[in-house]
C-alpha positions in Angstrom: 20.2 25.4 6.7 17.4 23.1 8.0 17.1 19.8 5.7 13.7 19.4 3.8 11.4 16.7 5.6 9.4 14.5 3.3 6.9 12.1 4.5 6.0 8.9 2.5 2.4 8.2 3.4 -0.4 5.9 2.3 -2.7 4.2 4.5 -2.9 1.1 2.2 -0.2 -1.6 2.5 1.9 -3.0 -0.3 2.0 0.2 -2.4 5.7 0.6 -2.5 6.4 3.0 0.3 9.3 1.5 1.9 10.9 0.5 -1.4 10.4 4.1 -2.4 11.8 5.5 0.7 14.9 3.3 0.5 15.7 3.8 -3.3 14.7 7.4 -3.5 17.1 8.1 -0.5 19.8 6.1 -2.3 19.2 7.9 -5.6 19.2 11.4 -3.8 22.4 10.5 -2.2 23.9 9.5 -5.6 23.3 12.8 -7.0 25.1 14.7 -4.0 22.5 14.9 -1.2 22.8 13.4 2.4 19.6 11.8 3.7 18.4 10.5 6.8 15.5 8.1 6.8 13.3 7.9 9.8 11.5 4.3 10.0 8.3 4.8 11.7 6.9 1.5 10.8 6.8 -1.1 13.6 7.7 -3.8 10.8 10.9 -2.0 10.4 11.4 -3.1 6.6 13.2 0.1 5.8 15.9 -0.5 8.6 16.0 -4.3 7.2 16.2 -3.2 3.6 19.1 -0.8 4.4 21.1 -3.7 6.1 20.5 -2.7 9.9 19.8 -6.0 11.6 17.3 -6.1 14.9 20.5 -6.6 17.0 22.1 -3.2 15.9 19.1 -1.1 16.6 20.1 0.0 20.1 18.1 3.5 19.7 15.2 3.7 17.6 12.5 5.9 16.5 10.4 4.6 19.6 13.1 6.5 21.8 12.8 9.5 19.6 9.0 9.7 20.1 9.1 9.2 23.9 11.9 12.0 24.3 14.3 9.1 25.6 17.0 9.8 22.8 17.9 12.6 20.2 17.8 12.2 16.6 21.7 12.5 16.6 21.9 9.6 19.3 19.5 7.4 17.3 20.6 7.7 13.6 22.8 4.9 12.4 25.0 5.1 9.3 24.1 2.5 6.5 26.3 0.8 4.0 24.7 3.1 1.3 27.2 6.1 1.1 25.5 9.4 2.3 22.5 7.5 3.9 21.7 7.2 7.5 18.6 5.6 9.2 16.8 6.0 12.6 15.6 2.5 12.8 12.4 1.0 14.3 11.5 -1.6 16.4 8.4 -3.5 17.4 8.3 -1.3 20.3 6.6 1.3 18.3 3.6 -0.8 18.3 3.0 0.3 21.9 4.0 3.9 21.3 0.3 5.2 20.9 -0.9 4.1 24.3 2.0 5.8 25.9 1.5 9.2 24.3 -2.2 9.3 23.5 -3.1 11.2 26.7 -0.3 13.8 26.1 -1.2 17.0 24.9 1.8 17.1 22.3 1.2 13.7 21.2 0.9 14.9 17.5 4.3 16.9 17.7 6.7 14.4 19.2 8.5 13.7 15.9 8.4 17.3 14.9 10.0 18.4 18.3 12.6 15.7 18.0 13.5 16.8 14.6 14.3 20.5 15.5 17.9 19.4 16.2 18.1 17.4 13.1 20.9 19.6 11.6 23.1 18.1 14.5 23.1 14.8 12.3 26.1 14.7 9.9 27.7 12.5 7.6 31.3 12.7 6.9 31.1 16.1 9.0 28.3 17.6 6.8 24.9 18.2 7.6 22.2 16.1 6.0 20.0 17.8 3.4 16.9 15.4 3.2 15.0 13.6 5.8 12.5 10.9 4.6 10.0 9.5 6.8 8.6 5.9 6.1 5.1 5.8 7.6 3.1 2.5 8.6 0.4 1.5 6.5 -2.5 3.3 8.4 -3.5 6.8 9.3 -2.7 6.4 13.0 -0.9 8.6 15.5 2.6 7.5 13.9 1.4 8.6 10.4 0.0 12.1 12.0 3.3 12.7 13.9 5.0 12.3 10.3 2.8 14.7 8.5 2.9 17.2 11.3 6.7 17.2 11.1 7.0 17.1 7.3 7.5 20.0 4.9 5.8 18.0 2.2 4.2 14.7 1.7 5.0 12.2 -1.1 2.3 9.6 -1.8 3.3 6.1 -3.4 0.1 4.8 -5.1 -0.1 1.4 -6.7 -1.5 1.1 -10.3 -4.5 -1.0 -9.2 -8.3 -0.7 -9.3 -8.9 0.8 -5.7 -5.9 3.2 -5.9 -8.2 6.6 -6.1 -10.4 5.2 -3.4 -7.5 5.4 -0.7 -6.2 8.3 -2.0 -9.2 10.5 -1.5 -9.1 9.5 2.4 -5.4 10.4 2.5 -6.0 13.8 0.9 -8.6 14.6 3.4 -6.3 13.8 6.3 -3.6 15.8 4.7 -6.1 18.7 4.6 -7.1 18.2 8.2 -3.5 18.1 9.3 -2.8 21.3 7.2 -5.9 23.3 8.8 -5.0 22.0 12.5 -1.5 20.8 13.0 0.9 21.9 10.2 -0.1 24.9 7.9 3.2 24.4 5.8 2.4 20.9 4.6 2.2 20.5 0.8 2.0 17.7 -1.5 5.3 17.1 -3.0 3.7 14.6 -5.6 2.0 11.2 -6.1 4.4 8.5 -7.6 2.7 5.7 -9.4 4.3 2.3 -8.5 4.1 -1.3 -9.7 3.2 -0.3 -13.3 2.8 -3.0 -15.5 2.8 -2.1 -19.2 1.4 -5.4 -20.3 -1.7 -4.7 -18.2 -4.4 -2.5 -19.6 -5.7 -1.6 -16.2 -2.3 -0.3 -15.1 -2.6 2.3 -18.0 -6.0 3.0 -17.3 -5.4 3.8 -13.3 -2.4 5.9 -14.5 -4.6 8.0 -16.8 -7.3 8.3 -14.1 -5.0 9.4 -11.4 -3.2 11.9 -13.9 -7.0 13.3 -14.6 -7.7 13.6 -11.0 -4.4 14.9 -9.5 -3.3 16.7 -12.6 0.5 18.0 -12.3 0.9 16.5 -8.8 1.6 12.9 -10.4 5.3 12.6 -11.3 6.2 11.9 -14.9 8.3 9.0 -13.7 6.4 5.8 -13.1 8.0 2.9 -11.1 7.5 -0.3 -12.9 6.9 -4.0 -11.6 10.3 -5.2 -11.2 11.6 -8.4 -9.8 14.9 -6.7 -8.9 13.1 -4.3 -6.7 11.5 -7.1 -4.8 14.7 -9.2 -4.4 16.9 -6.4 -3.2 15.6 -6.0 0.5 16.4 -9.7 1.2 20.2 -8.8 0.7 19.9 -5.8 2.9 20.6 -3.5 0.1 18.6 -0.8 -2.0 17.8 -2.0 -5.6 20.3 0.7 -6.9 23.1 -1.1 -5.2 21.8 -4.4 -5.8 21.4 -3.9 -9.6 21.9 -0.3 -11.0 21.0 -1.1 -14.3 17.5 -2.7 -13.9 14.4 -0.8 -14.7 13.5 -0.2 -11.3 16.7 1.6 -10.1 16.8 3.7 -13.3 13.1 4.9 -12.4 14.2 5.9 -8.9 17.0 7.9 -10.4 14.7 9.7 -12.7 12.3 10.2 -9.6 15.1 11.7 -7.4 15.9 14.3 -10.2 12.3 15.1 -10.5 11.8 15.5 -6.6 14.7 17.9 -6.6 13.4 20.0 -9.2 10.0 20.1 -7.6 11.7 21.1 -4.2 13.4 24.2 -6.0 10.0 25.0 -7.2 8.3 24.9 -3.8 11.2 26.7 -2.0 11.0 29.5 -4.6 7.2 29.6 -4.2 
């Protein structure tokens, strides 16, 4: 069975995409899934946050997009049980120029992931692929959306949240009509929620009003542990399982799986 491919996208930076990718992957693994993260951000924070140092990135998502390595050759096991990653390097910054003139430029990742069922962890095939995108709607993000079954949008609880969201939704709609008709929105996860701040509550209500059931019930709080964990090369769930952030990602994973069942049934 082909794994489900979820892309985490938002063209705004600092909204919690990478934190969500790492911790959602860890939470999914904790409840029995096997997860491959594809780091498509040249900054490579998902790779660093999973403890993969730059010296251990012999193959990367760059090689994947240039057809120079298969997904099986590029995937690296992490210290997190049942989580592997295709790391990224700064080379990704140049990938757009290299493939811009190619006719299949938007389908490079989709093609590379056709063999993703060859990637195994402890001899068993992976069940989820999470793609961490750069903070822009560039060719890397377009590749990620073209390859995905569904998109998961992390949205920060701040004043301009809805503005960026409408642009992203337009892009998703364009990709659906031109490149990937099966693309659906898995959901919108509100991040960096601060219950002491009235604005957070107001933004949450606005987004819920605007997006309805697409917004997950789980809200990711502002949490020091979530921001400390990457400097130790660990997901927050391994750094401090009891903290509010880790517990929120466990709840989110349960919600994601529940939605996946509904999407599959539909």
